[in-house]
N, C-alpha and C positions, 0 to 999 in steps of 0.2 A: 429608397424604403415610400411608398403612397404616400401620398399628400394628406390623404385620408386620415393616415395613424398620424397618432400625436402624442408619444410617449409622456408627455406632462398629464395629459388626461384619461389614461390609462391606470388602474393600480395594478399592483407587483402579479397579481394572478393574473388577468390582461397580455401583461407582458409577459409574462412564464409562457403563457401557451402562445401568442405569439411567435416567439424566439423557436420552442416546440414543432411548429407547422411549420417557418420556416429552415430549419432544419432537416425535418423528417423529409419537406419536399424534396432539399438536397440530396441524400440520400436514395429515393425511387428514381430523381433523374440522372446520378450515376449508375443506379441497378440499370437503369432502363439504357446504357449508351456502353457499360461492359456487364451484360448479362451474366460471363462467370462468377459477381461476385454473389449471385442467387445460389452460386452450393454452399451455402455456409457451413455445412457441417463437416462437409469436404475439407474447405480453408481452417477450420480451425484444428482437425485431427493433420493436417498437414504442417500448419505453425506448430503445433505440440510436436511431432517426432523431427520436425529437423531443428528444432529450440534442444532437446531432448539428445541428441547425432552431437550437436555442436559441441554442447557442455562436454559428453563426452568425448569426443574430439581433439580438446582442446587439452582437458585433463589426461588426456593420451600424447599428446604433443609434449607439453610438459614433461612429464616423467622418462617419456624417451630420451629427454634431454633436446630436442626440435625446437622448442621455444622456451623464455627465461620465464620465471616466474613472474615479473612486472608486468606482462603482455597474456599469461594466461589466466592471473585475475579479472582483469576488463573485459577480454573479450568473453568467459565465462558465465562475466555476472551480466553481460548483455545478453545472453540468450535466456540465462535466466528471467531477464524482465521482460519476455514474451509469452514466457508460460504465466506472470501473475498479473497478467493483460489479459491470458487467456481465463486463469482463475477467475478472476474476476467475470467476465463474458458469460463464464461457464454457470456461475451466482444466479446470473439472472436466466436462466436456462434461453440463452444464444444460441446452442450446439445442442445436436440431439436431443429437443424437448418430446420427440415421438418416442426412443429408447436410451430411457434412463438408463439403463446399464453402461450404456457408453461416455453418457453425460460423470456418473460417479469413478465412471475406470481414468478418464481425463483426469477429474478432483483426485486422486489417488496419485498417480502421476507424475503432475503437479506438487503434490506436497512432499513426495519421497525428493525430487527436483530443488525445492526448497525448505528444508526442516527447521527453518527458521521463522517460518508462520504458522500461526493460527491454523490450527483441524480445521482445513476450507468445507465441511462438514459441517461444525458449528460454526463456522464466521457465516456461512450462507444468512442464518437467522437473522444472526449479530449484523449485518450487513443491510438485508431487507429492512433491519427498523431503524437503519442509519440515515437511510433514505427518510422515512417516515418524520424522521426526530430529528433531520442533523443538524448539529452544531447547539444541541438541548441537551440537558442534564444528564438525562439518561439513554444519550450516542456513546454506549461505551465503546464504540470501535477507534471513533476519532479519538478518545480519553485513552486507551488503551497504546495510542502512538504520541501521546505529551502535548494534542493539541489542547490547549486552555492554561497549559502551564508559562509560566513566567519564563524570558530564555535566561542560563544560564549557564554553566558547565552543567549544572542537573541533569537539565535539560537535554546538554550536545551528549552525555553518556546513555542517557535513555533514548534517543533516538534511535541510535543502532541495536541496542539491545534487548529484544522484548521482555526479558526476563529481570534484568532492571529496573525496566518502567512498572513494574510490579513491587517488586523488593524497595526503592529507593521510593516511594511512596504506597505504602498501604492503606493508610486511612483512606486516602483518598481513591483509589480502585480497589477499596472495601465497599465507599460508597455506590462509585458508578456501579458497580455490579449488582448492590441492591435495589438502585433506582431501574434501571432496564428489566432485573427479574421483574419487580414491582407492574412494570407498564406492560409487562407482555399479559398484566393479569390472568396469575394463576387462579386457576378454582378450584386447589384442592392443594392441602401440606403436602400429600406427595408430587403434583404438579411443580409446588414450587421449590422444594424437594431437590426435582430431575434439575431444574431448572441450572440451581446450585453448584448440583453436582455437574453438566457440563460443562459451567464454567472452570471450576477447578480442573478439569481436562482438558483443556482448551490445548496445551502444546504434546498431549501423552500420545500416543509414548516418543512419538519421532524428536519432537522440540525440546524434550526433557533432556534424549540422549545428545541433543545436539549443543544442548548449550551445558551440560555438561562434560564433553569433548575440549568445546572450546572457551569456558573458563580454564579448565584444564592447564591446558594449550599456556595462554596468556600468562597463570600464573607461573607456571613455570618457567617458562622464558624472563619472564619479570624479574622472578628471584634470581636465578642464574648468572643474570645480566647486575644483578644490585648486587650480590652477595660480596665479589670480589675487591669492588670499589670501597664495601665496610669492611674489607681485612676478613672474612669466611670462607671457607672454606666447606663446601657441599659435600656433603659423602649421599648423593642417591639412590635410590634402592634398585640392585640390577635390573629387575623388570619395569620401569618407568625408564632409564637410560638406553634401554634397549626400544622403547616404544616409539622413543622421542622421532628418530628418523619416521618411522611413519601417519606420526602426529602430523608433523611438519610439512610432510606430502600432501595429505587430508589439507591442512589449513590452505596450500595454496589450490587445490582443485576443487574446494568445497567451501570449504568455514569464510576464506577470508572473500567469495565472490558473494556469499552470502549478506557476511558486513557490510559490503559497498553498495549492494545491491538495497537493502536493509534500511540501509541511510539514507541513500539518497530519496528512495517514494516515501518514505516517513516525512522527512526533513519534507521534501514538497508538499507531502498531503496535508502536513499537520500543522502549514504555513499558510494554506490556500482554502482551505475550508474554517469557516468562520464560527466561534463558540460562544456559549454562556452568554448573549442579550439580543438572539435574534428569535424570529419569528417558528414556530413551527409549521413545517408544512411549506414553509413562503420558499422558491428557491432562489428570487432574489436576493435573499437576505448568505443562503448559505455557502457561495464561495466564488471567489474571484478568476480572473485567468491572472496564471504567476507565470510570467515569459521571457525575465529578463536573460540577452544576452550572460550576463555572470553566471547564471543557474544550469545552464549547459552540460557541463560536465557533471554536473545533478543527472538532469534531465536525460541526457545520455542512457544511462544505466536502470531509466524509468517508465522506455517508452511517450518522452515530451510528456509526463503527465500534467505540467503544471499548467502546462499551455490548453488539453485536451479535455481533462477531466470534466472541467466545468460546464464542458457541452451534454454530458453524461445524466446531471442531475434534470437537464432542461428535455432531453430527446433520452431515453432510457433500455431505450432495445436497440439503438446503434453500434457496432463493432467495435472495438480500438481502434480498427484500419484504419475505417470509412470516416470514425471521427476522426482521426489524423491525416486523410487525405480533404475532407471536407471541413479541415478549419476556418481559411480565410472566410469562407462564406458564414457560419456558426459565429467570430469574431466580427463578424462586421455587423450583422443585427444584435448581439449580445451588445453589444458598443450603444448602437443605435439606443436600446431597452434602459439601457443604465447599469449592466452589468462591471463591475468595477474592473480592472487591468491589473496589475502590478503595485496594489498597496503596498507598499513597505512597509508602513505605521505599522502592520501588524506584528509586528516583532518584537515592539516593544507595547502594545497594547494586548499581548497573550492572545492574541486572537478573537477579540472582542472585533463584534463590525461596528460597534460607533466610536467615531474620531477621534476619540477624545483619547488621552494614553490611560492603562488603566490606573488606579489612588490604589497603593498601599493600604492594605488594611492591618 
């Protein structure tokens, strides 16, 4: 870093601008060395195709008995994690900006591959709002994945299940949704109603079907396991007994990989983003870099999100694979400017930026 640049004499806005300049230059330099990276649309489409085929192949191999369930689940989750990163980049129009139908097609395919997530066409507005006011009360996207909640059994359950994240704290989510809608500044009752309806439709229809099947499968196996221990005999309906083998297969090839991937990304994301006492639009307070060795098992299923996502908050336009490629350069300048690394105190502070533990109220 040049001696003329002294972080101690810079405002947070100046620090963020400096990080952005360094990261974007690194991306330009990388593309100059590797011109094929300029074919961004083709790269995005290829990653989507390979990931979808990988998920299908993994499931097919399990069904054919070629691989065990414990291999199928993580392999499928890894392929799905590529699609999640693609969706994020698609939301920011990094692929097929000139052909919106192709962008929408990829978003739709990505949703089919990951039905446990919010409708990506609704998520686009949520996510762009997240960038404007990350960590503040109207940041519905982060609140939805438990950011700002005290750690305990309830948050652990909500982290991997987006329906439980609403059911187990209805008042908090209702307030977050209301603040989010208010922040959109609707100019009429009709526009307000449209935004409210949008929130109620966030998981319709794919997410609702997914969670209905998933919770049915979990409850049925829990009851089947517990009943004999309690001296009870189950007389299950014939239709349910006949469906169980199909549900078990669907769980291995789709639902359990979704659970693993969802828990991994939402555990990492909700703990690397700060919440509650940050300045709106201050990128220096929005994220930390979260990349300890002990989190690598979870990072595996979210494309090293904890290490690279904070880079995105400074340089939005870089796709996920470029962020990973240039992570060392980005991390160096981020450290110099004072971005936090591995602030584990966030776990006891319920994601507050202030370094003091959150007091009970």
